[in-house]
C-alpha angles and dihedrals in degrees: 000000000000123000094232090063089067095243099114116108107235123212113241092225138011117255111269089238090064112091104131134065129218126191118215134183115210099222131322108319089000092285092152094048098097092056093039091056096043095045097039097242146121110229124209135186131208092125089178089076115083114239093241092059092050096047092048093042093230095172098170090060093040092052093047091049095048095046089051093048092048092049089054089052090047092237119159116271089238091061091060092047092049093049093047091052091049092048091048089051090055101049106028108093094324092174090075091069137068106229122217138181136171121234135155092001095305138101110238124194141184143160125231142203125245094255124108125206121195142174139182112281130338139248140198092285108038137030132234093262138005148202118224121231121232089183108039125235111278137170092208129095121234086264092055100255121139112251098223110174092225090061097046127096116272097254089056095049091051090065090063088071095059114126099192122101092229130011143149110244112232091223106052103152095068089052093051090045091052094048092047089048091237122158124206118241091247093051092047091053093047092047092051091047091050091051091050090048092051090049092052090048090050090055092045092055089067090055099056123089126258096255091051089050089055090049095050090052089050091050092049092051091047093052089048089061099257116145116208117228094178130053118264110259094011110113114230125170088358095300134097094231136016114195137178122238099205094185092057095032092232143106128258117212109207125193120185116195132185090208132001141163132202092276091055090050090050091053092053091047088058090049089051092051090052095050104037114106103188146015090261094064116109137193130214119192109191119187127188097198113008121204102230127328117328112212124202113222112251091229095055111075087158090069124083122187112203117201126160096285094053092041091050091053090050092048091054094043093049097042098245097132093103092054091049092050091058091054096054117105 
């Protein structure tokens, strides 16, 4: 079962022997990655080196062989030195490191045992030799969060641009923090402050008047890049506002309600289905004071229901808190 399906058993802590991080690329362009992930391995190349030299870690002979091969190919001396250092980093006590790679937009990590497997040659699916995982490849932190590169701290994301097969990232602490699911004190304070701010904004939304509620929805849509093609408050095609989403090349049907229940939402969903003209069309249903819980149908990802909690998050994200403050009684 694959790690990205959430069925990998995660260790609660990293082994105490793990204090360093090594980045590895499973083949040129990551071509060995699918098999490496499925088989629980790290695959390496250097097919010029006989398996018995790799398995016995005979580096004097490996270095002599590689330098000779590279001289025949008229490759720079530095290339041989670099490759030998990378190879040594892979097979010398690999269990002391936490191994990472970047694939499909995520950071993946594993730990391995100090046992090397090797074979003659390589192909498009597997490398010339391999390390075996004792903790399988996963793209989840120890706390169960997905390690998407876009959500990781800057120093971690920089590692994704490495071109070497094996290297030691210069910034290792942020990587270990991310994998452990740890949060710095500063980030924890800011996150808690942001949540409190959003909660206060959510309460404040209930205190503004109906016209101001319409205006804040219009401001949010404008800052999200939606261009109105109908006048605010003037019903066209059964909706308060019709806007254009230029990035998606589709329309957005926006309905702003003072009060609404699930039945009202259902009625507007039917109107939307009648009027939509393509798969890129979207619908926003914003309610100032909902009557009960409004549930979005599971089969309608193109629908967004905006109640005070969602609107508060958007106000904070888009910097509209100052405008809302002026409208409070």
